[in-house]
C-alpha angles and dihedrals in degrees: 000000000000125000138176120218129190126193119216118232117228098199095081135044126199136150126230109273092024098077117146114275125232120195140170145165125253127205122181125187136169117234123201141052103278126056134173093238093254125105113248111240135185104239099185147323130218121230125202121201101220093205101049098021088230116153126217129188116214114198113209105162095186145096094222121018147121124246131207123201130187102211135166114245113275147081119312138183131200101223105174139020128192127198133187137202104194105302094346116095134188133178142188138195110239137171117224110160123194141157132232114207124205125262099017149061121271117211108207096193130235115315110209113194117190111194121195118234116253113299139127094285115024116197132203119212117196128196126177118200137176092237112168109248124213096267093195092060092043092053091048091054095050116019092187089076090073091068098048136074115251123231129178117222115167113203117245115245118220093193130005094207126041137160123263120218126207117248119209111243123241125248092038111259111213098220090052092061103053 
């Protein structure tokens, strides 16, 4: 028999639905001389809870946007990001580690993704900064932030530059498979 056991921590108290919120800003831009004519967008990123090994997919679907996450306190890692330019998709395995503390809101900074234009090896450059967001807009998007304390925790980058790999589109597009 196999079983999984979790031990509750007594140093924090939160109710279901009132988990701490993590949020950040995302900016995506294409660098280089040739582009496909489509704006590069971050489709989603995958989060891994390092304590429970639970995975979570966060859909963004935008080139410049903020994201809000209701997460249990603990250590997390962004393990994969996927971008698209129209029907063309590419993804990369990254390592952005951050921590969500109990009873507050964690600001994860501004995530700047620079994506190379199409070529043999496309690279992704990532930079995380503590750029001041427009707090008025942020509070309008999520009113629950007014009641919580704010804490800045910038994710740690394992590598600033990493290769992007092409992902086959679904449904299969005929001109992609020539």
